[in-house]
Structures are given as C-alpha cells and as structure tokens.
C-alpha positions in Angstrom: 0.0 0.0 0.0 1.4 3.4 -1.1 1.5 6.6 0.9 -1.2 9.3 0.3 -1.0 12.1 -2.2 -2.6 15.6 -2.1 -5.0 17.3 -4.5 -3.5 20.4 -6.2 -6.2 21.1 -8.9 -9.8 20.1 -9.6 -11.1 20.6 -13.2 -14.4 18.8 -13.6 -13.7 15.1 -13.6 -9.9 15.7 -13.9 -8.0 16.1 -10.7 -4.2 16.7 -10.3 -2.3 15.7 -7.2 1.3 15.8 -5.8 3.4 13.5 -3.7 2.3 10.6 -6.0 5.8 9.0 -6.5 4.8 5.6 -5.2 1.5 5.4 -7.2 1.2 3.4 -10.4 -0.1 4.3 -13.9 -3.8 3.1 -14.2 -4.0 2.5 -10.5 -7.5 3.0 -9.0 -7.4 5.6 -6.2 -9.9 7.1 -3.7 -10.0 10.9 -4.1 -10.7 13.3 -1.3 -12.4 12.9 2.1 -15.5 11.4 0.3 -13.2 8.8 -1.2 -14.5 9.2 -4.8 -13.4 6.5 -7.2 -10.7 7.6 -9.7 -8.0 6.3 -12.0 -4.5 7.6 -12.6 -4.1 8.4 -16.3 -0.7 10.1 -16.2 2.3 10.5 -13.9 5.0 13.1 -14.2 7.6 12.8 -11.4 5.6 13.2 -8.2 2.6 14.8 -10.0 -0.3 12.7 -11.2 -3.5 13.3 -13.3 -6.6 11.4 -12.1 -9.9 11.0 -13.9 -12.7 10.7 -11.3 -15.7 8.5 -12.0 -18.0 10.5 -9.7 -19.2 14.1 -9.3 -16.3 16.2 -8.1 -18.3 19.2 -6.8 -17.0 20.1 -3.3 -13.5 18.7 -3.7 -10.8 21.0 -2.3 -7.1 21.4 -2.9 -5.1 19.8 -0.2 -7.5 16.8 0.3 -5.9 13.4 0.3 -5.7 10.8 -2.5 -5.7 7.3 -1.1 -4.2 4.3 -3.0 -5.8 0.9 -3.6 -2.8 -0.9 -5.1 -4.8 -2.3 -8.1 -6.2 -1.1 -11.4 -9.9 -0.3 -12.0 -11.4 -3.7 -11.9 -14.8 -5.3 -11.8 -16.1 -8.3 -9.8 -17.1 -11.2 -12.0 -19.3 -13.9 -10.5 -23.0 -15.0 -10.0 -25.4 -12.1 -9.7 -24.4 -10.3 -12.9 -27.2 -11.7 -15.2 -30.4 -9.8 -14.9 -28.7 -6.9 -13.0 -28.5 -3.2 -13.9 -25.2 -1.5 -13.3 -23.7 2.0 -13.9 -20.5 2.6 -15.9 -18.2 1.1 -13.2 -20.4 -1.8 -12.2 -22.3 -0.3 -9.3 -25.7 -2.0 -9.0 -28.4 0.7 -9.6 -31.3 -1.4 -8.3 -29.6 -2.1 -5.0 -28.8 1.6 -4.6 -32.4 2.5 -5.3 -33.7 -0.1 -2.9 -31.6 1.6 -0.2 -33.8 4.6 -0.5 -32.1 7.0 -2.9 -32.9 8.0 -6.4 -29.3 9.2 -7.0 -26.0 7.5 -6.6 -24.5 8.9 -3.4 -20.9 10.2 -3.5 -18.2 8.0 -2.0 -20.3 4.9 -2.3 -17.2 3.0 -3.3 -16.8 0.3 -5.9 -19.8 -1.8 -4.8 -21.0 -4.4 -7.4 -22.5 -7.8 -7.1 -23.8 -8.9 -3.7 -21.2 -10.8 -1.8 -23.7 -12.0 0.8 -26.3 -13.6 -1.5 -26.5 -17.4 -1.1 -26.0 -19.6 -4.2 -26.4 -23.3 -4.7 -23.0 -24.6 -5.8 -22.3 -27.9 -7.6 -18.6 -28.8 -7.6 -17.0 -30.5 -10.6 -13.5 -31.4 -9.3 -12.0 -33.4 -6.5 -9.0 -33.0 -4.2 -5.8 -33.8 -5.9 -7.0 -32.7 -9.4 -4.5 -30.5 -11.3 -6.3 -27.4 -12.5 -5.0 -25.0 -15.2 -5.9 -21.4 -15.6 -9.5 -21.0 -16.6 -10.5 -24.6 -15.6 -14.2 -25.0 -14.7 -14.4 -26.3 -11.1 -18.1 -25.9 -10.4 -21.5 -24.6 -11.5 -24.2 -22.3 -10.2 -27.7 -21.9 -11.8 -27.6 -18.1 -12.1 -30.9 -17.7 -13.9 -33.4 -20.1 -15.4 -31.6 -19.8 -18.8 -27.9 -19.3 -17.7 -25.7 -21.8 -15.9 -22.8 -19.9 -14.4 -19.6 -21.9 -14.7 -17.1 -21.2 -11.9 -13.6 -20.9 -13.3 -10.1 -20.8 -11.9 -8.8 -17.2 -12.5 -6.6 -16.9 -15.6 -3.5 -16.0 -13.5 -3.8 -19.0 -11.2 -3.2 -22.8 -11.4 -2.1 -25.7 -9.2 -3.3 -28.9 -7.5 -6.6 -28.9 -5.6 -5.5 -29.1 -2.0 -9.0 -28.5 -0.7 -12.4 -28.8 -2.5 -15.6 -27.8 -0.8 -18.5 -30.1 -1.0 -21.8 -29.3 -2.9 -23.9 -26.8 -0.9 -25.2 -23.3 -0.5 -22.6 -20.6 0.0 -22.1 -16.8 -0.5 -19.5 -15.3 -2.8 -16.9 -14.9 -0.1 -16.9 -18.5 0.8 -13.6 -20.4 -0.2 -14.6 -23.2 -2.5 -11.2 -24.3 -3.6 -7.6 -24.1 -2.5 -4.9 -24.5 -5.1 -1.3 -25.4 -4.3 1.2 -24.4 -7.0 4.2 -25.7 -5.1 5.2 -22.3 -3.8 2.0 -20.8 -2.5 -1.6 -21.8 -1.7 -4.3 -19.8 -3.4 -7.9 -19.5 -2.2 -10.5 -19.6 -5.0 -13.9 -18.1 -4.3 -17.1 -17.9 -6.3 -16.0 -14.6 -8.0 -12.9 -13.1 -9.4 -11.7 -9.6 -10.2 -10.4 -8.4 -13.5 -9.0 -5.0 -14.8 -11.5 -3.6 -17.2 -8.9 -2.2 -19.7 -7.1 -5.5 -20.0 -8.5 -8.2 -22.4 -9.0 -11.6 -20.7 -6.6 -14.2 -22.2 -7.8 -17.0 -24.5 -6.3 -20.2 -25.8 -6.7 -19.3 -29.4 -8.9 -17.2 -31.8 -11.1 -19.2 -34.2 -11.8 -18.2 -37.8 -15.1 -16.3 -38.3 -17.5 -18.8 -39.9 -20.9 -18.8 -38.1 -23.8 -16.5 -38.7 -25.4 -14.5 -35.9 -29.0 -15.1 -36.8 -31.0 -12.0 -36.0 -34.4 -12.8 -37.6 -34.2 -9.4 -39.5 -34.3 -10.0 -43.3 -32.2 -7.0 -44.3 -29.4 -8.2 -42.0 -29.5 -11.9 -42.3 -29.8 -12.0 -46.0 -28.3 -8.8 -47.3 -25.8 -7.6 -44.7 -25.1 -10.6 -42.4 -23.2 -10.3 -39.2 -21.0 -13.2 -38.0 -20.7 -14.5 -34.5 -17.5 -13.0 -33.2 -17.7 -10.2 -35.7 -18.3 -6.4 -35.4 -21.0 -4.1 -36.7 -21.7 -0.4 -36.6 -25.2 1.1 -36.9 -24.8 4.8 -37.7 -27.7 7.1 -38.1 -29.0 10.5 -37.3 -31.7 11.4 -34.7 -34.9 9.4 -35.2 -33.6 6.9 -37.6 -34.1 3.9 -35.4 -30.7 3.0 -33.9 -32.1 2.1 -30.5 -35.1 0.1 -31.8 -32.8 -1.8 -34.2 -30.5 -2.8 -31.3 -33.6 -3.8 -29.3 -34.7 -6.1 -32.1 -31.2 -7.6 -32.3 -31.1 -8.1 -28.5 -34.5 -9.8 -28.5 -34.3 -12.0 -31.6 -30.6 -12.8 -32.2 -29.5 -16.3 -31.3 -26.8 -15.0 -28.9 -26.9 -16.8 -25.5 -26.4 -13.6 -23.4 -27.0 -9.9 -24.2 -24.9 -7.1 -22.7 -26.6 -3.8 -23.4 -24.5 -0.7 -22.7 -26.4 2.6 -22.6 -23.4 4.8 -23.0 -24.2 8.5 -22.6 -27.7 8.3 -24.1 -30.6 10.5 -22.9 -32.2 9.5 -19.7 -35.7 8.9 -21.3 -34.2 6.4 -23.8 -32.5 4.4 -21.0 -35.7 4.6 -19.0 -37.5 2.9 -21.9 -34.8 0.2 -22.0 -35.0 -0.3 -18.2 -38.8 -0.5 -18.3 -39.2 -2.6 -21.4 -36.4 -5.2 -21.1 -37.7 -6.7 -17.8 -41.2 -7.1 -19.4 -40.0 -8.7 -22.7 -40.4 -12.4 -23.1 -37.4 -14.4 -24.4 -38.7 -16.0 -27.7 -36.4 -18.9 -27.3 -37.3 -20.0 -23.8 -40.5 -18.0 -22.9 -38.7 -16.7 -19.8 -38.2 -13.0 -19.2 -35.5 -11.6 -21.5 -33.7 -10.2 -18.5 -32.8 -13.8 -17.5 -30.0 -13.6 -20.1 -29.4 -9.9 -20.2 -27.0 -7.5 -18.4 -27.8 -3.8 -18.6 -25.2 -1.0 -18.1 -26.8 2.4 -17.8 -24.6 5.5 -17.9 -26.8 8.3 -19.1 -25.6 11.7 -20.4 -26.2 13.4 -17.0 -24.0 10.9 -15.2 -20.2 11.6 -14.6 -18.5 11.8 -17.9 -15.4 9.7 -16.9 -17.7 6.8 -15.9 -19.2 7.0 -19.4 -15.7 6.5 -20.8 -15.2 3.4 -18.6 -18.7 1.9 -19.3 -17.8 0.2 -22.6 -14.8 -1.5 -20.9 -16.9 -2.7 -18.0 -19.4 -4.1 -20.5 -16.8 -5.9 -22.7 -15.0 -7.3 -19.6 -18.3 -8.8 -18.4 -18.9 -10.2 -21.9 -15.4 -11.8 -22.0 -16.1 -13.5 -18.6 -19.2 -15.2 -19.9 -17.6 -15.9 -23.3 -14.9 -17.9 -21.3 -17.7 -20.2 -20.1 -18.6 -21.1 -23.6 -21.4 -18.7 -24.3 -22.1 -16.6 -27.4 -22.4 -12.9 -26.3 -23.9 -10.0 -28.2 -22.9 -6.5 -27.0 -25.1 -3.5 -27.9 -23.2 -0.3 -27.3 -25.5 2.7 -27.6 -23.8 4.8 -28.5 -20.1 5.0 -29.2 -20.5 8.6 -30.3 -21.4 9.6 -26.7 -18.4 7.6 -25.5 -16.1 9.5 -27.9 -17.6 12.8 -26.7 -16.6 11.8 -23.2 -13.0 11.1 -24.5 -13.1 14.6 -26.1 -14.2 16.3 -22.9 -11.6 14.7 -20.8 -8.9 15.3 -23.4 -9.9 19.0 -23.5 -9.6 19.3 -19.7 -6.2 17.6 -19.9 -5.2 20.3 -22.5 -4.1 17.7 -25.0 -3.6 18.8 -28.7 -7.0 18.2 -30.4 -7.3 16.4 -33.7 -10.3 16.5 -36.2 -13.4 18.2 -34.7 -11.7 18.4 -31.3 -11.5 14.7 -30.7 -8.2 13.4 -29.3 -5.6 12.1 -31.7 -5.9 8.6 -30.1 -9.6 8.2 -31.0 -9.0 5.7 -33.8 -6.8 3.5 -31.7 -9.2 3.5 -28.8 -12.1 2.5 -31.1 -10.0 -0.2 -32.6 -8.9 -1.5 -29.2 -12.6 -1.8 -28.2 -13.8 -3.6 -31.3 -10.7 -5.9 -31.4 -12.0 -7.5 -28.2 -14.7 -9.1 -30.2 -14.0 -12.6 -31.7 -14.8 -16.3 -31.8 -12.4 -18.1 -29.4 -11.4 -21.2 -27.7 -11.1 -20.1 -24.0 -8.6 -21.3 -21.4 -11.5 -23.4 -20.0 -11.6 -25.4 -23.3 -15.0 -24.0 -24.1 -15.7 -22.2 -27.4 -17.5 -18.9 -27.2 -17.8 -15.6 -29.0 -18.4 -11.9 -28.5 -20.2 -9.9 -31.2 -20.0 -6.1 -30.9 -22.8 -4.0 -32.4 -22.1 -0.4 -31.8 -24.6 2.5 -32.6 -23.0 5.7 -33.9 -24.8 9.0 -33.6 -23.2 11.4 -36.1 -24.4 15.0 -35.7 -26.9 15.9 -38.4 -26.6 12.4 -39.8 -23.2 13.3 -41.4 -21.3 10.0 -41.9 -18.1 11.9 -42.8 -17.5 12.9 -39.1 -14.6 11.3 -37.3 -16.4 8.7 -35.1 -18.3 7.2 -38.0 -15.3 7.2 -40.3 -12.9 5.6 -37.8 -15.5 3.1 -36.8 -16.1 2.2 -40.4 -12.5 1.3 -40.8 -12.5 -1.4 -38.1 -16.0 -3.0 -38.3 -17.0 -5.9 -40.5 -20.6 -4.9 -41.1 -21.8 -1.3 -41.7 -25.6 -0.9 -41.4 -26.2 2.7 -42.5 -29.5 4.1 -41.3 -31.3 6.5 -43.6 -33.3 9.5 -42.5 -35.5 9.5 -45.6 -36.4 5.8 -45.1 -37.1 6.4 -41.4 -39.4 9.4 -42.1 -41.3 7.3 -44.7 -41.8 4.6 -42.0 -39.6 2.1 -43.7 -38.1 0.1 -40.8 -35.4 -1.1 -40.3 -34.3 2.1 -42.0 -31.1 0.4 -43.3 -30.0 1.9 -46.6 -29.1 -0.9 -49.0 -26.9 1.3 -51.1 -24.6 2.7 -48.3 -24.5 -0.4 -46.2 -22.0 -3.3 -46.6 -20.8 -6.5 -45.0 -17.3 -8.1 -45.1 -18.5 -11.5 -43.9 -20.0 -13.0 -47.1 -16.9 -15.0 -48.0 -16.5 -16.2 -44.4 -20.1 -17.3 -44.2 -20.5 -18.9 -47.6 -20.1 -22.5 -46.3 -22.4 -21.8 -43.4 -25.2 -20.7 -45.7 -24.6 -23.7 -47.9 -24.8 -26.1 -45.0 -27.6 -24.5 -43.1 -29.8 -22.9 -45.7 -29.1 -23.4 -49.4 -26.3 -23.0 -52.0 -28.6 -20.6 -53.8 -29.2 -18.2 -50.9 -26.2 -16.0 -51.5 -26.7 -16.1 -55.3 -30.3 -14.8 -54.8 -28.9 -12.1 -52.4 -26.4 -10.9 -55.1 -29.1 -10.9 -57.7 -31.6 -8.9 -55.6 -28.9 -6.4 -54.5 -28.0 -6.0 -58.2 -31.6 -5.1 -59.0 -31.7 -2.6 -56.2 -28.5 -0.9 -57.3 -29.7 -0.8 -60.9 -33.0 0.7 -59.6 -31.0 3.4 -57.7 -29.2 4.4 -61.0 -32.5 4.4 -63.0 -34.2 6.6 -60.4 -31.7 9.4 -61.3 -33.0 9.2 -64.9 -36.6 9.0 -63.7 -36.2 12.2 -61.6 -35.0 14.1 -64.7 -37.2 12.8 -67.5 -39.9 10.6 -66.0 -40.5 6.8 -66.0 -42.2 6.6 -69.4 -39.0 7.2 -71.3 -37.5 3.9 -70.0 -37.9 0.6 -71.9 -40.2 -2.0 -70.3 -37.4 -4.2 -69.0 -36.0 -1.3 -67.0 -39.5 -0.3 -65.8 -39.8 -3.9 -64.6 -36.7 -3.4 -62.5 -38.4 -0.4 -60.8 -41.5 -2.5 -60.1 -39.6 -5.5 -58.8 -37.4 -3.3 -56.6 -40.6 -1.9 -55.0 -41.6 -5.5 -54.2 -38.1 -6.2 -52.7 -38.1 -3.0 -50.6 -41.7 -3.2 -49.4 -42.2 -6.9 -49.2 -38.8 -8.0 -48.0 -36.6 -5.3 -46.6 -39.3 -3.5 -44.7 -40.2 -5.4 -41.5 -42.8 -4.8 -38.9 -41.4 -5.2 -35.3 -44.9 -5.5 -33.9 -46.4 -8.0 -36.2 -46.6 -11.6 -35.0 -45.4 -13.2 -38.3 -43.1 -10.5 -39.3 -41.1 -9.4 -36.2 -38.8 -12.4 -36.4 -38.3 -14.5 -39.6 -36.4 -17.8 -39.8 -33.7 -18.2 -42.5 -35.7 -20.8 -44.2 -38.7 -18.5 -44.6 -36.3 -15.7 -45.8 -35.0 -18.0 -48.5 -38.5 -19.1 -49.6 -39.6 -15.5 -49.8 -36.5 -14.6 -52.0 -37.3 -17.5 -54.3 -40.9 -16.3 -54.7 -39.7 -12.8 -55.6 -37.1 -14.2 -58.0 -39.8 -16.3 -59.7 -42.0 -13.2 -60.1 -39.1 -11.3 -61.7 -38.1 -14.1 -64.0 -41.6 -14.7 -65.2 -42.3 -11.0 -65.6 -39.0 -10.5 -67.5 -40.0 -13.4 -69.9 -43.3 -11.7 -70.5 -41.6 -8.4 -71.2 -39.2 -10.1 -73.7 -42.3 -11.6 -75.3 -43.5 -8.1 -76.1 -46.2 -7.9 -73.5 -46.6 -4.3 -72.3 -45.6 -3.5 -68.7 -49.1 -2.4 -67.9 -50.2 -6.0 -68.6 -47.2 -7.6 -66.9 -47.8 -5.8 -63.6 -50.9 -7.4 -62.3 -51.9 -5.3 -59.2 -53.4 -8.2 -57.3 -50.5 -10.5 -58.0 -47.9 -8.0 -57.0 -49.9 -7.0 -53.9 -50.2 -10.6 -52.8 -46.4 -11.1 -53.1 -45.7 -8.0 -51.1 -48.2 -9.2 -48.4 -46.8 -12.7 -48.1 -44.6 -11.7 -45.2 -47.8 -11.3 -43.1 -49.7 -14.2 -44.5 -47.2 -17.1 -44.3 -46.8 -18.7 -40.9 -43.4 -20.2 -40.0 -42.9 -23.7 -41.2 -45.8 -23.7 -43.7 -43.9 -24.4 -46.9 -47.1 -25.1 -48.9 -48.0 -21.4 -48.8 -44.8 -20.6 -50.8 -45.6 -23.3 -53.3 -49.0 -21.8 -53.8 -47.4 -18.4 -54.5 -45.2 -20.0 -57.1 -48.3 -21.6 -58.7 -50.1 -18.3 -58.6 -47.3 -16.6 -60.5 -47.1 -19.4 -63.1 -50.8 -19.5 -63.6 -50.9 -15.8 -64.4 -47.8 -15.5 -66.6 -47.8 -18.8 -68.5 -51.2 -18.3 -70.3 -50.3 -14.6 -70.8 -47.0 -15.4 -72.5 -48.5 -18.1 -74.6 -50.9 -15.6 -76.1 -48.1 -13.6 -77.6 -45.6 -14.4 -80.3 -42.0 -13.2 -80.2 -43.0 -10.1 -82.0 -45.2 -9.1 -79.2 -48.5 -9.7 -81.1 -51.4 -11.9 -80.0 -52.1 -15.1 -81.9 -54.5 -14.7 -84.8 -57.2 -16.8 -83.1 -57.0 -14.5 -80.1 -57.4 -11.5 -82.3 -60.4 -12.9 -84.1 
C-alpha cells in the first residue's frame, strides 16, 4: 500500500495531485475525504493526473488521495445476469432499494452482492490438477444461464481442498490451489481489470452467422458470431429500436446492453421494457439472459468513458464459459464525446473536430475485443459487438463514423428518408455493406441453401440498378424507360416493401427464420423471371404488372406462418398461372395469336 497524495487542482472530472511518486499508472485511487473513485491516467515525477468517476463538486485542494494498489477492476461472479449497473459496475437497483434515487458520492466500488447465497455444484476433487480458466463448479444463475465457476486466468495448481456441494455466499472459499510455492484461495467470484482483455487459448476463424431474424441483416448484410458491426444514423432513424430487435431476436446466448451517454428517457425505456420482454427462445423474461449497463448523459463523464470497458469485460467473462455474447453499445459517439471532454480538460492537442488524436486507436482496441475463441477453459464462445453511432446531423463523414467504419466488418447505414417514410429497419441498401460474405458462404450452404447468396447478389444488383434508374426518372420521368428497365423499378418496390421492410410489432413479421427468408426470396425471384420473360415476349408493362398478384407477393410476409412451406408453393403456382397463359398468347414479335385477335 502506497502513501497518500494531495490534491492540487480540480477541473471537472480531472484532478491533479502531488506526492504521488509511489502510485502506479492506471491505479485505482480514492479521491478526497468522500473517497471518490478515480483512476490515474498520467504520472510526471511526483505529480499525477486522475480521472474521477463521480461528481467532483465540493472537492478542495489539499485533500488526500488514497491508493488501492490495483487497477480499475470489476467483480465477476454470480449475480451479474439480470442486473442493472452503472458505468463502473455499481448496482443501480440495490442503490435505489436503499432509499435514494441518485448514486451517493463516495459509495465505493460496490458491485454484485457478496452476501447472497447460491447453490453450488462442484465438478472437481481434491488432488486434481487445474490449469488457468479450468471449470471447477456450477451455479444456476438464472433459469436460462448456468454460471460456470472458473479458476482465475492468473492462477493454477493442485486442488489441496475442495468444498462439498452446498449453498454458499460469494466470499466462501470453494477451492484451495497449491502451485508448489504458495496456496491460493479460490472463491465464487474473481476480479479483472476492465482495460485488459482476458486471455484466450486461441482465436477461431469467423465462420458462423449471428441469426437475427431481420431479413435485411441476415440476407443482405449478415453479421458473423465474433464479428463487429456499426449502426450509424441521425436522430430518429431507429438505432435504438434496431438494437432492441437484435437483442430480443438474435441467437446469442447472453446480451450485454450498454447505454453509453444516451438520454435518460431512452435508457428509462430500456430499463422498463427489457424486464417485461419475453425471451422468444425460452418463454422466460429476456432479463434472465441480459445485463444492462446504464450510464446516461447526465452521469459523470469519466464513468461513461469506462462503461464500454466494463461491458466488454463482463462479456469476456461469460464468453470464457462457452457462451455466445452480443454486446449492444448505444452509442459509441457519446463515449467518444466523453473522451473529447476529458482530453480537453487535460489540455491535449485536439485532432479533427476536437476529438483526441488517439480516438482511432481507442475505437480499434474496443472492437478488437470481439471474436470467436477457444477459451482457457476449453469452451468455445464468441463476442459480437454491435455499436450504434450518432453522427451530428446524420453526417457520416464525421470522425467517429469514419474511424468506426475502418474497423468493423458490417456497416448498417440508417437512412433518414427511409425512417421518415416509416420504412423500418431504415437500413440503406446502397450505403451499407458487409465483409463477412466469404467467411459465411459455407455456413449458408450447410444451413440454408447454396442458392441463398446467389439470390442475395441478384436482388442487390436489381436494387443498385434501380438506384441508377431513379436518377433518370427524376429528370425525364419513368415513361422514357424501356419496359425491361421499368420492370426493374416495379420488382425493386416488391423487394423494398415486401422483403426489406419489416414490422417489429407483427406476430409473423417481427422475427423471420432463415428458411422463410430463403423461400420469400425464391418467390420474388420467380416473379421477376416470369415477368421478364413476359416483357421479352413483347407484353406491355401495364399488362405484366398485375396489381393483385404484386400486392399478394408484397403481403406474403404477413400471410405465411413459420414452417408452412405449402404457402410458398401456392405463391409459385399463382405466379405461373398468371404469366404462363399470358406469354402463350403472344408471339416473339409481341402480337397476339390470330385466333385470339379474331
């Protein structure tokens, strides 16, 4: 334990102190008489700069700075799932239950309850040799999550003592490891520095789809398990609701939702809605596999900067148990603004738009902690990071969006015009992209169909062609186009309205299986091919576009229950029964047969 330092300057969340020679870089400290939580971010001789994670109003020069001897860390153990924390893992529900609507100053780094009793089932015996990360027991943390108790990554040895199965609190010693030099007590929880990635045995190649149930994502811009995605969009374009849909319907085992600097009313909606949502996979409350981290825009700015590291550390802990984790960070722009504010108070040289020069590297460090891995425990798990970006005025050329775009694998660009026309998800199919198609090709072949990605490419080609044609239509009108190009415009409307647009509140449309997505694509493709054959036969576009038929195809997303493949066969027959007789009435020159004319 080091000696105390003394405060010399207070500038918002930034505090400077002297007599800090024995303190370490990144050490967590307690600042002032209230013992506010802080972290050392620079040391120059005996002078240190500290960022404080609590409100610093009332701090005075000369007050003491107390050491802790360890970096900013979080407690990892049973009690995390279903809980709601602030940016440094303090439990908000517990604080509220104690009779305060605000987080009191100097509360300390409280986290999961150390007194709560859990039923433990041990999985090792005395004399067993345990390596770092080895699973030595289990706790049923929620109805859907089995918490696997692991040896800390920095510890190994022979089990000199193993507690019997029973009910214990988190402070109870369950295991004693003898490494030959020392004996180490292992409890139900462990601590880990939030800024240090947890070690893994190896990183696996990206090759599995994160199934979201959202057609525009699963089919057109897929996201891989262990991959990264950004959802940029201006105000009102649906970033939060898109992340809610992904949290509810994706096939991740555990969701970590980080409300990073968002408005209080948005986080209130999350905190009120998530506990009420039903998990579509188990029928249990969605909170039984969710962790919420709430750090709103009116909370201390330094804690906002730490919140994404708290979230990713919790995710890594459950990943090491063999779970697939999806992190929703809403939004990384507010996190970057926290960096900018602290950087300004540190008087660092600003880069583009006032952001610090290290913004790109910090973003990359965060997204790099995603991945599909084989953990030290031998289990295979993944972390998928989905970060919302809130560019001012919807300007995607600003620094946070551009630097995020460089490091993520999927870019889901939200469009204000689509959102205002009530087209949700408002993902622009021209500006969005994914880098995972080659990685997922075998997965689609094995789990859906060889044809899935071919149909995807074909439909995207039609949409891009329609985008070009619309520039001409805006200038000279649609009538100038030949019928085959006018057909592209009509089929693109079917794709956009009948496939890409999805109703989050409709029973059949909120979540769509990949098989149904594939069948819908085949129906739309059949419509296009038959209509194109009719156009080539000389049939006028007014005759080719049958209003009832096109309307039925657009509406099939509402009228086809999951698993009912006969419905799609009926759509195919409906298309054939309309176009086949129509085409047979026309010769190659586009004229009706003589008997039809007479």
